KELOMAR-361311 format. One record per residue: x, y, z of N, C-alpha, C in turn; residue number from 1. Coordinates in steps of 0.2 Angstrom, whole numbers, plus 5000, padded with zeros to 4 digits. Layout:
<sites>
site n_xx->X&n_yy->Y&n_zz->Z&ca_xx->X&ca_yy->Y&ca_zz->Z&c_xx->X&c_yy->Y&c_zz->Z&i->NUM;
...
</sites>
This chain:
<sites>
site n_xx->5190&n_yy->4575&n_zz->4532&ca_xx->5185&ca_yy->4576&ca_zz->4537&c_xx->5189&c_yy->4574&c_zz->4544&i->1;
site n_xx->5191&n_yy->4578&n_zz->4546&ca_xx->5195&ca_yy->4577&ca_zz->4553&c_xx->5191&c_yy->4578&c_zz->4558&i->2;
site n_xx->5194&n_yy->4576&n_zz->4564&ca_xx->5190&ca_yy->4576&ca_zz->4570&c_xx->5188&c_yy->4583&c_zz->4573&i->3;
site n_xx->5191&n_yy->4588&n_zz->4570&ca_xx->5190&ca_yy->4595&ca_zz->4571&c_xx->5184&c_yy->4598&c_zz->4569&i->4;
site n_xx->5181&n_yy->4594&n_zz->4564&ca_xx->5174&ca_yy->4597&ca_zz->4561&c_xx->5169&c_yy->4597&c_zz->4567&i->5;
site n_xx->5169&n_yy->4592&n_zz->4570&ca_xx->5163&ca_yy->4591&ca_zz->4575&c_xx->5164&c_yy->4596&c_zz->4581&i->6;
site n_xx->5170&n_yy->4598&n_zz->4583&ca_xx->5172&ca_yy->4603&ca_zz->4588&c_xx->5170&c_yy->4610&c_zz->4586&i->7;
site n_xx->5170&n_yy->4611&n_zz->4579&ca_xx->5168&ca_yy->4618&ca_zz->4577&c_xx->5161&c_yy->4619&c_zz->4577&i->8;
site n_xx->5157&n_yy->4614&n_zz->4578&ca_xx->5149&ca_yy->4615&ca_zz->4577&c_xx->5147&c_yy->4617&c_zz->4584&i->9;
site n_xx->5141&n_yy->4621&n_zz->4584&ca_xx->5138&ca_yy->4624&ca_zz->4589&c_xx->5134&c_yy->4619&c_zz->4593&i->10;
site n_xx->5132&n_yy->4619&n_zz->4599&ca_xx->5128&ca_yy->4614&ca_zz->4602&c_xx->5121&c_yy->4614&c_zz->4599&i->11;
site n_xx->5118&n_yy->4620&n_zz->4597&ca_xx->5111&ca_yy->4619&ca_zz->4593&c_xx->5111&c_yy->4616&c_zz->4587&i->12;
site n_xx->5117&n_yy->4617&n_zz->4584&ca_xx->5117&ca_yy->4613&ca_zz->4577&c_xx->5118&c_yy->4605&c_zz->4578&i->13;
site n_xx->5120&n_yy->4604&n_zz->4584&ca_xx->5121&ca_yy->4596&ca_zz->4585&c_xx->5114&c_yy->4593&c_zz->4587&i->14;
site n_xx->5110&n_yy->4597&n_zz->4590&ca_xx->5103&ca_yy->4594&ca_zz->4592&c_xx->5097&c_yy->4596&c_zz->4587&i->15;
site n_xx->5099&n_yy->4599&n_zz->4583&ca_xx->5094&ca_yy->4601&ca_zz->4577&c_xx->5089&c_yy->4607&c_zz->4579&i->16;
site n_xx->5084&n_yy->4607&n_zz->4576&ca_xx->5080&ca_yy->4613&ca_zz->4575&c_xx->5076&c_yy->4613&c_zz->4583&i->17;
site n_xx->5076&n_yy->4619&n_zz->4585&ca_xx->5072&ca_yy->4621&ca_zz->4592&c_xx->5065&c_yy->4619&c_zz->4591&i->18;
site n_xx->5062&n_yy->4617&n_zz->4597&ca_xx->5055&ca_yy->4617&ca_zz->4597&c_xx->5052&c_yy->4624&c_zz->4598&i->19;
site n_xx->5045&n_yy->4625&n_zz->4597&ca_xx->5042&ca_yy->4632&ca_zz->4597&c_xx->5042&c_yy->4633&c_zz->4605&i->20;
site n_xx->5041&n_yy->4639&n_zz->4606&ca_xx->5040&ca_yy->4641&ca_zz->4613&c_xx->5034&c_yy->4638&c_zz->4616&i->21;
site n_xx->5028&n_yy->4637&n_zz->4612&ca_xx->5023&ca_yy->4634&ca_zz->4615&c_xx->5024&c_yy->4627&c_zz->4617&i->22;
site n_xx->5028&n_yy->4623&n_zz->4612&ca_xx->5030&ca_yy->4616&ca_zz->4614&c_xx->5034&c_yy->4616&c_zz->4620&i->23;
site n_xx->5039&n_yy->4621&n_zz->4622&ca_xx->5043&ca_yy->4621&ca_zz->4627&c_xx->5038&c_yy->4622&c_zz->4633&i->24;
site n_xx->5034&n_yy->4627&n_zz->4633&ca_xx->5029&ca_yy->4628&ca_zz->4639&c_xx->5025&c_yy->4622&c_zz->4641&i->25;
site n_xx->5023&n_yy->4619&n_zz->4635&ca_xx->5019&ca_yy->4613&ca_zz->4636&c_xx->5023&c_yy->4607&c_zz->4640&i->26;
site n_xx->5029&n_yy->4606&n_zz->4637&ca_xx->5034&ca_yy->4601&ca_zz->4640&c_xx->5035&c_yy->4603&c_zz->4648&i->27;
site n_xx->5037&n_yy->4609&n_zz->4649&ca_xx->5038&ca_yy->4611&ca_zz->4656&c_xx->5031&c_yy->4611&c_zz->4661&i->28;
site n_xx->5026&n_yy->4611&n_zz->4658&ca_xx->5020&ca_yy->4611&ca_zz->4662&c_xx->5018&c_yy->4604&c_zz->4664&i->29;
site n_xx->5019&n_yy->4600&n_zz->4658&ca_xx->5018&ca_yy->4593&ca_zz->4660&c_xx->5024&c_yy->4590&c_zz->4664&i->30;
site n_xx->5030&n_yy->4592&n_zz->4663&ca_xx->5035&ca_yy->4589&ca_zz->4667&c_xx->5035&c_yy->4591&c_zz->4674&i->31;
site n_xx->5034&n_yy->4596&n_zz->4676&ca_xx->5034&ca_yy->4599&ca_zz->4682&c_xx->5027&c_yy->4601&c_zz->4686&i->32;
site n_xx->5022&n_yy->4602&n_zz->4683&ca_xx->5016&ca_yy->4604&ca_zz->4686&c_xx->5010&c_yy->4599&c_zz->4686&i->33;
site n_xx->5009&n_yy->4596&n_zz->4679&ca_xx->5004&ca_yy->4592&ca_zz->4678&c_xx->5005&c_yy->4585&c_zz->4682&i->34;
site n_xx->5011&n_yy->4583&n_zz->4681&ca_xx->5013&ca_yy->4576&ca_zz->4684&c_xx->5015&c_yy->4577&c_zz->4691&i->35;
site n_xx->5015&n_yy->4582&n_zz->4694&ca_xx->5017&ca_yy->4582&ca_zz->4701&c_xx->5012&c_yy->4579&c_zz->4706&i->36;
site n_xx->5013&n_yy->4577&n_zz->4711&ca_xx->5008&ca_yy->4574&ca_zz->4716&c_xx->5002&c_yy->4578&c_zz->4717&i->37;
site n_xx->4996&n_yy->4576&n_zz->4718&ca_xx->4990&ca_yy->4579&ca_zz->4719&c_xx->4991&c_yy->4584&c_zz->4725&i->38;
site n_xx->4994&n_yy->4582&n_zz->4731&ca_xx->4994&ca_yy->4586&ca_zz->4737&c_xx->4998&c_yy->4593&c_zz->4735&i->39;
site n_xx->5003&n_yy->4592&n_zz->4730&ca_xx->5006&ca_yy->4598&ca_zz->4728&c_xx->5002&c_yy->4603&c_zz->4724&i->40;
site n_xx->4998&n_yy->4599&n_zz->4720&ca_xx->4994&ca_yy->4603&ca_zz->4715&c_xx->4989&c_yy->4607&c_zz->4719&i->41;
site n_xx->4987&n_yy->4605&n_zz->4725&ca_xx->4982&ca_yy->4608&ca_zz->4729&c_xx->4985&c_yy->4615&c_zz->4733&i->42;
site n_xx->4991&n_yy->4616&n_zz->4733&ca_xx->4994&ca_yy->4622&ca_zz->4737&c_xx->4997&c_yy->4626&c_zz->4732&i->43;
site n_xx->4996&n_yy->4633&n_zz->4733&ca_xx->4999&ca_yy->4638&ca_zz->4728&c_xx->5007&c_yy->4638&c_zz->4729&i->44;
site n_xx->5008&n_yy->4637&n_zz->4736&ca_xx->5015&ca_yy->4638&ca_zz->4737&c_xx->5019&c_yy->4632&c_zz->4734&i->45;
site n_xx->5016&n_yy->4626&n_zz->4735&ca_xx->5019&ca_yy->4620&ca_zz->4732&c_xx->5020&c_yy->4621&c_zz->4724&i->46;
site n_xx->5015&n_yy->4623&n_zz->4721&ca_xx->5015&ca_yy->4624&ca_zz->4714&c_xx->5021&c_yy->4630&c_zz->4712&i->47;
site n_xx->5022&n_yy->4634&n_zz->4716&ca_xx->5027&ca_yy->4639&ca_zz->4715&c_xx->5034&c_yy->4636&c_zz->4715&i->48;
site n_xx->5035&n_yy->4631&n_zz->4719&ca_xx->5042&ca_yy->4627&ca_zz->4719&c_xx->5042&c_yy->4623&c_zz->4713&i->49;
site n_xx->5036&n_yy->4621&n_zz->4710&ca_xx->5036&ca_yy->4617&ca_zz->4704&c_xx->5038&c_yy->4622&c_zz->4698&i->50;
site n_xx->5035&n_yy->4628&n_zz->4698&ca_xx->5037&ca_yy->4632&ca_zz->4693&c_xx->5044&c_yy->4635&c_zz->4694&i->51;
site n_xx->5047&n_yy->4635&n_zz->4699&ca_xx->5053&ca_yy->4637&ca_zz->4700&c_xx->5058&c_yy->4632&c_zz->4697&i->52;
site n_xx->5056&n_yy->4626&n_zz->4698&ca_xx->5060&ca_yy->4620&ca_zz->4695&c_xx->5060&c_yy->4620&c_zz->4688&i->53;
site n_xx->5054&n_yy->4622&n_zz->4685&ca_xx->5053&ca_yy->4622&ca_zz->4678&c_xx->5057&c_yy->4628&c_zz->4675&i->54;
site n_xx->5057&n_yy->4633&n_zz->4679&ca_xx->5061&ca_yy->4639&ca_zz->4677&c_xx->5069&c_yy->4637&c_zz->4676&i->55;
site n_xx->5071&n_yy->4634&n_zz->4681&ca_xx->5079&ca_yy->4632&ca_zz->4681&c_xx->5080&c_yy->4627&c_zz->4675&i->56;
site n_xx->5075&n_yy->4622&n_zz->4674&ca_xx->5076&ca_yy->4617&ca_zz->4668&c_xx->5075&c_yy->4621&c_zz->4662&i->57;
site n_xx->5071&n_yy->4626&n_zz->4662&ca_xx->5071&ca_yy->4630&ca_zz->4655&c_xx->5078&c_yy->4634&c_zz->4654&i->58;
site n_xx->5080&n_yy->4637&n_zz->4659&ca_xx->5087&ca_yy->4640&ca_zz->4659&c_xx->5092&c_yy->4635&c_zz->4657&i->59;
site n_xx->5093&n_yy->4630&n_zz->4660&ca_xx->5099&ca_yy->4625&ca_zz->4660&c_xx->5098&c_yy->4621&c_zz->4654&i->60;
site n_xx->5092&n_yy->4620&n_zz->4651&ca_xx->5091&ca_yy->4615&ca_zz->4645&c_xx->5090&c_yy->4620&c_zz->4639&i->61;
site n_xx->5084&n_yy->4623&n_zz->4639&ca_xx->5082&ca_yy->4626&ca_zz->4632&c_xx->5086&c_yy->4632&c_zz->4630&i->62;
site n_xx->5087&n_yy->4636&n_zz->4636&ca_xx->5090&ca_yy->4642&ca_zz->4635&c_xx->5098&c_yy->4641&c_zz->4633&i->63;
site n_xx->5100&n_yy->4636&n_zz->4637&ca_xx->5108&ca_yy->4634&ca_zz->4636&c_xx->5109&c_yy->4632&c_zz->4629&i->64;
site n_xx->5105&n_yy->4628&n_zz->4626&ca_xx->5105&ca_yy->4625&ca_zz->4619&c_xx->5104&c_yy->4630&c_zz->4614&i->65;
site n_xx->5098&n_yy->4634&n_zz->4615&ca_xx->5096&ca_yy->4639&ca_zz->4609&c_xx->5095&c_yy->4646&c_zz->4612&i->66;
site n_xx->5101&n_yy->4649&n_zz->4614&ca_xx->5100&ca_yy->4655&ca_zz->4618&c_xx->5097&c_yy->4661&c_zz->4614&i->67;
site n_xx->5098&n_yy->4660&n_zz->4607&ca_xx->5095&ca_yy->4665&ca_zz->4603&c_xx->5088&c_yy->4664&c_zz->4601&i->68;
site n_xx->5085&n_yy->4658&n_zz->4603&ca_xx->5078&ca_yy->4657&ca_zz->4600&c_xx->5073&c_yy->4658&c_zz->4606&i->69;
site n_xx->5075&n_yy->4657&n_zz->4612&ca_xx->5070&ca_yy->4657&ca_zz->4618&c_xx->5072&c_yy->4664&c_zz->4622&i->70;
site n_xx->5066&n_yy->4667&n_zz->4623&ca_xx->5067&ca_yy->4674&ca_zz->4627&c_xx->5070&c_yy->4672&c_zz->4634&i->71;
site n_xx->5073&n_yy->4677&n_zz->4636&ca_xx->5076&ca_yy->4677&ca_zz->4643&c_xx->5071&c_yy->4680&c_zz->4648&i->72;
site n_xx->5070&n_yy->4676&n_zz->4653&ca_xx->5065&ca_yy->4678&ca_zz->4658&c_xx->5067&c_yy->4679&c_zz->4665&i->73;
site n_xx->5065&n_yy->4683&n_zz->4669&ca_xx->5066&ca_yy->4683&ca_zz->4676&c_xx->5062&c_yy->4677&c_zz->4679&i->74;
site n_xx->5063&n_yy->4675&n_zz->4685&ca_xx->5059&ca_yy->4670&ca_zz->4688&c_xx->5052&c_yy->4673&c_zz->4689&i->75;
site n_xx->5051&n_yy->4679&n_zz->4690&ca_xx->5044&ca_yy->4682&ca_zz->4690&c_xx->5040&c_yy->4682&c_zz->4683&i->76;
site n_xx->5044&n_yy->4684&n_zz->4678&ca_xx->5041&ca_yy->4684&ca_zz->4672&c_xx->5040&c_yy->4677&c_zz->4669&i->77;
site n_xx->5044&n_yy->4672&n_zz->4670&ca_xx->5043&ca_yy->4665&ca_zz->4669&c_xx->5037&c_yy->4663&c_zz->4672&i->78;
site n_xx->5037&n_yy->4664&n_zz->4679&ca_xx->5031&ca_yy->4662&ca_zz->4683&c_xx->5025&c_yy->4664&c_zz->4680&i->79;
site n_xx->5024&n_yy->4670&n_zz->4678&ca_xx->5018&ca_yy->4673&ca_zz->4675&c_xx->5016&c_yy->4670&c_zz->4669&i->80;
site n_xx->5021&n_yy->4669&n_zz->4665&ca_xx->5020&ca_yy->4665&ca_zz->4658&c_xx->5016&c_yy->4658&c_zz->4659&i->81;
site n_xx->5020&n_yy->4654&n_zz->4664&ca_xx->5018&ca_yy->4648&ca_zz->4666&c_xx->5011&c_yy->4648&c_zz->4669&i->82;
site n_xx->5010&n_yy->4652&n_zz->4673&ca_xx->5003&ca_yy->4652&ca_zz->4676&c_xx->4997&c_yy->4655&c_zz->4670&i->83;
site n_xx->4999&n_yy->4658&n_zz->4665&ca_xx->4995&ca_yy->4660&ca_zz->4660&c_xx->4994&c_yy->4654&c_zz->4655&i->84;
site n_xx->5000&n_yy->4650&n_zz->4654&ca_xx->5000&ca_yy->4645&ca_zz->4649&c_xx->4996&c_yy->4638&c_zz->4652&i->85;
site n_xx->4998&n_yy->4636&n_zz->4658&ca_xx->4995&ca_yy->4630&ca_zz->4660&c_xx->4988&c_yy->4630&c_zz->4664&i->86;
site n_xx->4983&n_yy->4626&n_zz->4661&ca_xx->4977&ca_yy->4626&ca_zz->4663&c_xx->4976&c_yy->4625&c_zz->4671&i->87;
site n_xx->4981&n_yy->4620&n_zz->4673&ca_xx->4980&ca_yy->4619&ca_zz->4681&c_xx->4982&c_yy->4625&c_zz->4685&i->88;
site n_xx->4987&n_yy->4629&n_zz->4682&ca_xx->4989&ca_yy->4635&ca_zz->4686&c_xx->4985&c_yy->4641&c_zz->4685&i->89;
site n_xx->4981&n_yy->4641&n_zz->4680&ca_xx->4977&ca_yy->4647&ca_zz->4678&c_xx->4973&c_yy->4650&c_zz->4684&i->90;
site n_xx->4969&n_yy->4646&n_zz->4688&ca_xx->4966&ca_yy->4648&ca_zz->4694&c_xx->4970&c_yy->4653&c_zz->4698&i->91;
site n_xx->4976&n_yy->4652&n_zz->4698&ca_xx->4981&ca_yy->4655&ca_zz->4703&c_xx->4984&c_yy->4661&c_zz->4699&i->92;
site n_xx->4983&n_yy->4662&n_zz->4693&ca_xx->4987&ca_yy->4667&ca_zz->4689&c_xx->4987&c_yy->4674&c_zz->4692&i->93;
site n_xx->4982&n_yy->4676&n_zz->4695&ca_xx->4981&ca_yy->4683&ca_zz->4698&c_xx->4985&c_yy->4683&c_zz->4704&i->94;
site n_xx->4987&n_yy->4678&n_zz->4708&ca_xx->4991&ca_yy->4678&ca_zz->4713&c_xx->4998&c_yy->4679&c_zz->4712&i->95;
site n_xx->5000&n_yy->4678&n_zz->4706&ca_xx->5007&ca_yy->4679&ca_zz->4704&c_xx->5009&c_yy->4686&c_zz->4704&i->96;
site n_xx->5004&n_yy->4691&n_zz->4704&ca_xx->5006&ca_yy->4698&ca_zz->4704&c_xx->5007&c_yy->4700&c_zz->4711&i->97;
site n_xx->5004&n_yy->4696&n_zz->4716&ca_xx->5005&ca_yy->4698&ca_zz->4724&c_xx->5009&c_yy->4694&c_zz->4727&i->98;
site n_xx->5010&n_yy->4687&n_zz->4725&ca_xx->5015&ca_yy->4683&ca_zz->4730&c_xx->5021&c_yy->4681&c_zz->4727&i->99;
site n_xx->5023&n_yy->4683&n_zz->4720&ca_xx->5029&ca_yy->4681&ca_zz->4718&c_xx->5034&c_yy->4687&c_zz->4718&i->100;
</sites>
């Protein structure tokens, strides 16, 4: 067992099984939307900034580690998914078709 064994493994093998897409969306909703300050939650535009931050985290963390597991989204399609998924964002979901 040489040092080369570790280098040949893939990043996803080192971190274990991926979470479900539902778990990922829950994590992103709590991390970026639910826990953001109340004044940001009151503004559609500020919520969009939070969703954009969640998108880049998704791309940089989840998709980077498990590229074959999680779907590729554009910022628009990701925002639409988040607005459908997160209860706090649901009242604004129809605006994603107009404002994104």
